[in-house]
Backbone bond lengths (Angstrom), bond angles and torsions (degrees), N, CA, C in turn:
res aa  C-N    CA-C-N  psi(-1)  N-CA   C-N-CA  omega(-1)  CA-C   N-CA-C  phi
1 M - - - 1.441 - - 1.518 109.56 -
2 E 1.311 117.95 139.12 1.453 122.01 -179.47 1.514 111.02 -75.58
3 D 1.343 115.46 160.07 1.457 121.46 179.34 1.519 111.84 -55.72
4 V 1.334 116.97 -40.79 1.459 120.71 -178.07 1.524 110.19 -61.52
5 D 1.334 117.22 -42.22 1.460 121.07 179.02 1.530 110.71 -64.81
6 I 1.327 117.18 -43.43 1.459 120.73 178.71 1.520 109.86 -61.82
7 D 1.308 116.22 -45.30 1.464 120.71 -180.00 1.525 110.90 -60.71
8 R 1.317 116.39 -43.09 1.464 121.13 -176.26 1.529 111.39 -75.23
9 L 1.330 117.32 -35.54 1.455 121.16 -174.75 1.530 113.77 -87.87
10 T 1.313 116.92 -7.81 1.464 120.74 -179.45 1.518 109.54 -86.98
11 H 1.320 115.43 140.19 1.463 120.62 176.60 1.517 107.62 -89.89
12 W 1.321 115.14 111.71 1.464 121.60 -175.70 1.517 110.28 -93.28
13 P 1.313 119.91 149.25 1.453 128.93 -5.00 1.523 111.08 -75.14
14 V 1.348 115.16 168.78 1.458 121.00 -177.86 1.525 110.45 -121.14
15 S 1.330 115.09 161.07 1.466 121.74 177.95 1.521 109.77 -74.59
16 I 1.306 115.79 172.02 1.466 120.82 178.98 1.535 111.06 -62.12
17 G 1.326 117.08 -37.47 1.465 120.29 179.05 1.515 111.97 -63.22
18 K 1.326 116.28 -44.37 1.469 120.78 179.74 1.530 110.69 -69.05
19 A 1.331 117.04 -40.01 1.475 120.32 177.45 1.522 110.01 -62.30
20 A 1.322 116.21 -40.15 1.463 120.64 177.99 1.529 110.23 -63.05
21 E 1.311 115.80 -45.17 1.467 120.73 179.62 1.533 111.19 -62.09
22 L 1.328 116.75 -45.19 1.462 120.86 -177.76 1.531 113.12 -69.20
23 S 1.327 116.00 -28.05 1.464 119.32 -176.67 1.526 113.28 -98.11
24 G 1.336 116.77 -17.32 1.457 119.80 -177.36 1.524 113.03 79.51
25 I 1.320 116.25 19.02 1.465 122.45 178.86 1.520 107.97 -114.75
26 S 1.311 117.32 138.09 1.469 119.93 -179.95 1.533 110.18 -66.77
27 P 1.331 116.74 152.27 1.469 119.29 177.30 1.533 112.44 -56.35
28 K 1.320 116.77 -36.46 1.465 120.07 179.43 1.530 110.83 -62.56
29 M 1.330 116.90 -47.07 1.466 120.34 179.11 1.523 110.90 -68.04
30 L 1.310 116.22 -34.28 1.455 120.38 177.72 1.538 109.86 -60.26
31 R 1.321 116.62 -45.96 1.471 120.79 176.74 1.526 110.74 -60.83
32 H 1.342 115.10 -41.49 1.466 120.36 179.79 1.528 110.62 -61.42
33 Y 1.317 117.17 -47.22 1.464 120.59 179.30 1.525 110.87 -61.68
34 E 1.314 115.63 -35.86 1.466 119.79 177.76 1.532 110.27 -64.78
35 T 1.336 117.06 -44.67 1.471 119.71 179.83 1.526 111.57 -65.37
36 L 1.315 117.68 -27.86 1.466 121.57 177.47 1.526 112.01 -78.29
37 G 1.319 116.50 -8.18 1.462 120.17 178.83 1.517 114.21 84.64
38 L 1.319 117.78 14.73 1.462 120.31 -179.02 1.526 112.42 -74.16
39 L 1.333 116.97 -18.69 1.462 120.20 -176.98 1.523 114.30 -106.05
40 G 1.273 117.73 -14.69 1.454 118.74 -172.42 1.519 109.10 80.99
41 D 1.308 116.92 -162.81 1.469 121.00 -178.30 1.524 110.63 -79.92
42 V 1.319 115.24 123.92 1.458 121.10 177.40 1.523 107.61 -96.79
43 V 1.309 115.65 132.46 1.465 121.57 -179.30 1.525 108.98 -66.76
44 R 1.328 115.26 143.65 1.468 120.85 177.68 1.521 109.74 -124.86
45 T 1.319 114.26 150.36 1.458 119.85 177.05 1.520 109.22 -78.52
46 D 1.323 116.58 175.00 1.465 121.02 175.97 1.524 111.06 -60.48
47 S 1.325 116.82 -27.25 1.466 122.08 178.54 1.530 111.79 -87.25
48 N 1.331 116.77 6.60 1.463 124.80 177.70 1.530 114.09 72.77
49 Y 1.340 117.70 20.56 1.462 121.02 174.47 1.526 108.79 -82.15
50 R 1.329 115.38 139.23 1.464 119.95 177.78 1.531 109.61 -69.72
51 Q 1.316 115.19 143.70 1.451 122.32 176.17 1.526 108.14 -130.30
52 Y 1.323 116.88 117.78 1.455 122.13 -176.12 1.518 110.49 -103.39
53 N 1.340 115.01 136.29 1.458 119.58 177.59 1.534 109.63 -98.45
54 L 1.305 115.02 179.31 1.462 121.22 -177.63 1.527 111.17 -58.95
55 A 1.329 117.59 -42.29 1.475 120.70 179.57 1.531 111.04 -62.49
56 D 1.327 117.23 -38.63 1.465 120.53 177.57 1.528 110.47 -61.55
57 V 1.318 116.72 -44.42 1.470 120.70 -179.08 1.528 110.23 -65.97
58 H 1.326 117.09 -38.41 1.469 119.08 176.35 1.530 110.49 -64.06
59 S 1.316 117.54 -39.51 1.468 120.89 176.37 1.521 110.65 -63.13
60 L 1.325 116.91 -41.36 1.465 120.58 178.11 1.521 111.35 -64.06
61 R 1.315 116.98 -38.56 1.472 120.63 177.25 1.526 109.99 -64.68
62 F 1.329 116.59 -40.21 1.457 122.62 177.34 1.538 109.35 -60.34
63 I 1.331 115.97 -47.93 1.461 121.77 -179.86 1.529 110.07 -61.19
64 R 1.309 116.34 -44.20 1.472 120.18 179.71 1.516 110.88 -60.78
65 R 1.306 117.25 -43.60 1.474 121.00 -179.94 1.526 110.34 -64.92
66 A 1.329 116.51 -41.42 1.469 120.34 178.35 1.527 110.39 -63.85
67 R 1.340 117.01 -40.00 1.471 120.63 176.64 1.526 110.19 -64.50
68 D 1.334 116.54 -41.82 1.464 120.57 178.30 1.529 111.32 -60.31
69 M 1.339 116.46 -29.83 1.466 121.51 178.42 1.527 111.51 -84.24
70 G 1.337 116.81 -1.39 1.457 120.72 174.38 1.516 115.76 89.20
71 F 1.326 118.09 6.66 1.460 119.53 178.31 1.526 109.61 -66.37
72 G 1.322 116.25 144.00 1.452 122.04 174.93 1.521 110.59 -78.05
73 L 1.325 116.05 167.54 1.465 120.15 -176.20 1.520 113.30 -63.42
74 D 1.340 117.74 -35.50 1.471 119.29 177.91 1.529 110.88 -64.06
75 A 1.316 115.94 -44.63 1.469 120.35 178.93 1.527 110.08 -65.21
76 I 1.327 116.81 -39.36 1.467 119.97 179.07 1.520 110.18 -63.42
77 A 1.318 117.43 -41.35 1.468 120.35 178.21 1.525 110.17 -59.04
78 E 1.336 116.19 -43.61 1.468 119.83 177.85 1.525 111.01 -64.50
79 L 1.328 116.22 -44.06 1.463 120.10 -178.45 1.531 111.98 -64.73
80 V 1.327 116.91 -41.28 1.465 120.45 177.67 1.518 109.51 -61.34
81 S 1.313 115.74 -44.58 1.466 120.24 179.51 1.529 110.76 -60.84
82 L 1.314 116.43 -44.29 1.466 120.41 178.81 1.530 111.38 -66.55
83 W 1.315 116.23 -37.57 1.473 120.87 179.92 1.524 110.52 -62.22
84 H 1.318 116.30 -39.06 1.468 120.35 179.85 1.527 112.73 -78.85
85 N 1.318 117.78 -16.47 1.461 122.17 -177.59 1.528 109.80 -95.05
86 R 1.304 116.69 105.04 1.470 120.85 -177.83 1.528 112.20 -70.70
87 K 1.324 118.28 -12.94 1.468 122.00 178.65 1.524 111.15 -96.64
88 R 1.319 116.14 13.28 1.462 121.42 -177.34 1.523 111.53 -64.24
89 S 1.302 113.83 163.15 1.450 121.44 173.34 1.529 107.59 -104.32
90 S 1.307 116.86 130.82 1.469 118.34 178.63 1.524 110.24 -66.50
91 A 1.327 117.55 -19.25 1.462 120.65 177.00 1.524 110.53 -62.39
92 S 1.319 117.13 -35.39 1.470 121.02 178.43 1.518 110.37 -65.41
93 V 1.311 116.06 -42.38 1.467 120.90 179.29 1.525 109.69 -65.53
94 K 1.304 116.09 -42.04 1.463 120.62 -179.52 1.528 110.72 -65.26
95 R 1.327 117.87 -38.58 1.468 121.95 179.02 1.530 110.39 -61.29
96 I 1.326 117.22 -45.75 1.469 122.14 179.57 1.528 109.96 -63.27
97 T 1.318 115.58 -43.32 1.462 120.69 -179.04 1.521 111.64 -67.35
98 Q 1.332 117.18 -39.46 1.468 120.46 178.93 1.521 110.54 -64.25
99 K 1.315 116.93 -41.79 1.469 120.86 178.29 1.538 109.84 -60.23
100 H 1.333 116.21 -45.12 1.470 120.36 179.44 1.524 110.59 -64.75
101 L 1.308 117.31 -41.31 1.464 121.67 179.05 1.526 110.66 -61.96
102 D 1.333 117.70 -41.42 1.464 121.49 177.56 1.533 110.59 -63.34
103 E 1.323 117.33 -42.12 1.463 121.26 178.45 1.530 110.89 -64.35
104 L 1.330 116.43 -40.15 1.462 119.90 177.10 1.525 111.01 -61.54
105 A 1.332 116.75 -41.97 1.465 120.81 179.66 1.526 110.22 -61.36
106 Q 1.333 117.20 -40.75 1.468 120.83 177.99 1.529 110.49 -64.30
107 R 1.314 116.61 -43.11 1.464 120.03 -179.62 1.525 111.10 -65.61
108 I 1.329 116.33 -40.36 1.466 120.58 178.34 1.529 109.86 -62.70
109 E 1.324 116.19 -43.38 1.466 120.82 178.62 1.530 110.47 -60.17
110 A 1.328 116.83 -43.89 1.467 120.84 179.48 1.527 110.82 -65.82
111 L 1.321 117.37 -40.82 1.467 120.67 178.32 1.525 111.14 -64.52
112 Q 1.327 116.77 -39.17 1.460 120.02 178.52 1.526 110.54 -66.69
113 A 1.343 117.36 -36.18 1.467 120.46 176.61 1.525 109.64 -64.52
114 M 1.332 116.86 -41.96 1.463 119.98 177.11 1.519 110.69 -62.30
115 Q 1.325 115.89 -41.41 1.460 120.23 -179.68 1.532 110.56 -62.54
116 R 1.333 116.37 -43.31 1.465 119.57 178.90 1.530 110.89 -63.74
117 T 1.336 116.60 -43.61 1.460 120.82 -179.83 1.521 110.51 -62.23
118 L 1.316 116.62 -48.67 1.468 119.32 179.71 1.519 111.58 -63.48
119 G 1.322 116.57 -37.69 1.463 119.79 177.00 1.521 111.33 -62.43
120 S 1.336 116.77 -41.95 1.464 120.94 178.12 1.517 110.71 -64.43
121 L 1.329 115.73 -43.27 1.462 119.69 179.49 1.522 110.94 -64.50
122 M 1.309 117.40 -40.24 1.469 121.06 177.39 1.528 110.22 -61.85
123 H 1.330 115.94 -38.64 1.454 120.98 -177.95 1.527 111.86 -65.43
124 V 1.343 117.38 -37.31 1.464 119.47 -176.74 1.530 112.89 -90.92
125 C 1.323 117.16 -9.60 1.463 119.59 178.04 1.525 108.60 -79.06
126 P 1.340 117.74 125.05 1.463 118.70 -177.82 1.526 113.01 -67.24
127 G 1.321 118.03 -27.03 1.456 120.12 178.53 1.518 113.40 63.19
128 D 1.322 116.05 31.29 1.460 119.63 -178.94 1.529 110.19 -109.94
129 G 1.283 117.97 -160.52 1.451 122.60 -176.68 1.526 114.37 -82.36
130 R 1.331 117.04 -6.68 1.464 119.47 -179.39 1.525 110.50 -77.83
131 P 1.333 117.61 155.72 1.461 120.24 -177.85 1.529 114.56 -78.39
132 D 1.340 117.95 -16.81 1.467 119.51 -179.83 1.522 110.14 -62.43
133 C 1.333 115.69 129.18 1.471 118.99 -179.15 1.526 109.79 -148.55
134 P 1.325 118.16 108.20 1.459 121.70 178.60 1.540 112.96 -60.49
135 I 1.301 116.94 -27.62 1.477 119.68 179.29 1.522 109.11 -65.07
136 L 1.323 116.50 -49.90 1.465 120.06 179.37 1.527 111.04 -65.05
137 D 1.336 116.74 -37.74 1.463 119.80 177.66 1.524 110.71 -59.56
138 D 1.317 116.73 -44.64 1.465 120.51 -179.57 1.530 111.05 -66.24
139 L 1.322 116.69 -42.03 1.468 120.04 -179.20 1.529 111.61 -66.52
140 A 1.328 117.26 -24.25 1.459 121.04 -178.74 1.523 112.86 -76.35
141 H 1.333 117.66 -11.87 1.463 121.04 -179.80 1.526 109.69 -97.28
142 P 1.328 117.09 140.51 1.477 119.29 178.59 1.523 110.54 -59.91
143 A 1.314 115.06 144.34 1.454 120.88 179.45 1.516 110.24 -95.35
144 E 1.316 115.40 154.34 1.458 121.52 174.60 1.527 107.58 -98.18
145 P 1.335 118.47 132.47 1.469 118.36 176.44 1.522 110.22 -66.09
146 L 1.304 115.72 145.93 1.456 119.55 175.26 1.521 107.87 -70.92
147 P 1.332 118.99 121.07 1.467 121.12 -174.86 1.517 113.79 -58.36
148 S 1.313 118.05 -39.42 1.460 119.86 -177.13 1.522 112.39 -68.43
149 L 1.330 118.08 -19.01 1.452 119.95 -177.26 1.515 113.20 -97.80
150 T 1.309 118.06 -19.90 1.457 118.91 -177.49 1.518 110.80 -68.91
151 K 1.321 118.53 -24.54 1.462 121.35 177.83 1.525 111.32 -65.33
152 S 1.320 116.71 -40.31 1.459 120.12 -176.22 1.519 112.54 -85.66
153 G 1.330 117.45 -5.64 1.455 119.88 179.69 1.515 113.05 89.15
154 T 1.322 118.03 -2.34 1.450 120.81 178.83 1.517 108.50 -71.65
155 K 1.305 117.21 133.93 1.453 120.98 -175.20 1.522 110.48 -109.78
156 L 1.302 115.81 70.92 1.450 121.52 174.64 1.516 106.80 -116.33
157 Y 1.320 117.97 142.93 1.448 120.73 -171.23 1.509 111.83 -123.91
158 K 1.326 113.31 154.27 1.457 119.40 172.80 1.517 107.48 -106.20
159 P 1.308 118.24 159.55 1.460 119.71 -178.45 1.521 111.06 -66.05
160 A 1.329 115.89 152.01 1.450 121.55 -179.97 1.526 111.17 -69.01
161 T 1.303 116.55 -31.40 1.461 121.15 -178.37 1.512 108.51 -134.81
162 P 1.318 116.98 157.73 1.464 118.45 177.84 1.523 110.48 -62.22
163 A 1.308 114.91 151.03 1.463 119.66 179.54 1.520 108.44 -71.84
164 A 1.298 116.09 105.50 1.454 121.36 178.10 1.518 107.51 -141.48
165 P 1.324 117.08 151.74 1.459 117.73 -179.35 1.525 110.06 -62.65
166 R 1.308 115.20 131.78 1.466 121.19 176.03 1.509 107.96 -129.06
167 R 1.280 115.07 153.61 1.453 119.83 177.55 1.516 108.58 -98.53
168 N 1.316 113.81 143.34 1.466 117.85 174.08 1.512 108.76 -65.43
169 T 1.315 117.06 139.01 1.460 119.57 174.17 1.509 107.92 -83.35
170 P 1.312 117.82 141.77 1.458 120.11 -178.65 1.530 109.61 -62.36
171 R 1.318 114.67 138.16 1.452 120.24 179.18 1.522 108.77 -104.95
172 P 1.332 115.65 142.73 1.468 116.97 175.94 1.521 109.79 -67.60
173 H 1.306 115.94 147.22 1.472 120.09 -179.00 1.482 110.96 -89.92
């Protein structure tokens, strides 16, 4: 069923369970978004049950889509505010999106570096019955944070040393 049909066929306002179902967001996250102020004031019944209207569900769908695109909660709060503001500047939206796109590029670069490192380690690991394992040797050494990512708070790491075959050092028994 299309969104228009759901909107038209639903008896508004709806409970938190129905709002969650219509928006694709769990009731727990819905409450969380409400406490963060992403929804504004939600109407409550005399029994203190939340009642969501069509605009609330559309906002929740917007939030869900923004989360699916990987935006953080601060950016989503800004985007929701801009979405509701008809006098907004699209430059503001573009600035937020460009920042997120740059962060995604950094994360992708870090993930690709991890993939290359793990691929190299897999290549040099004999994968036989012997205990020598370059993968474990590499994991046993402290990693250096990637400098370009520590600024943004992303916690992805590069290996401390290049992936090269190493021998286990004998351990005392």
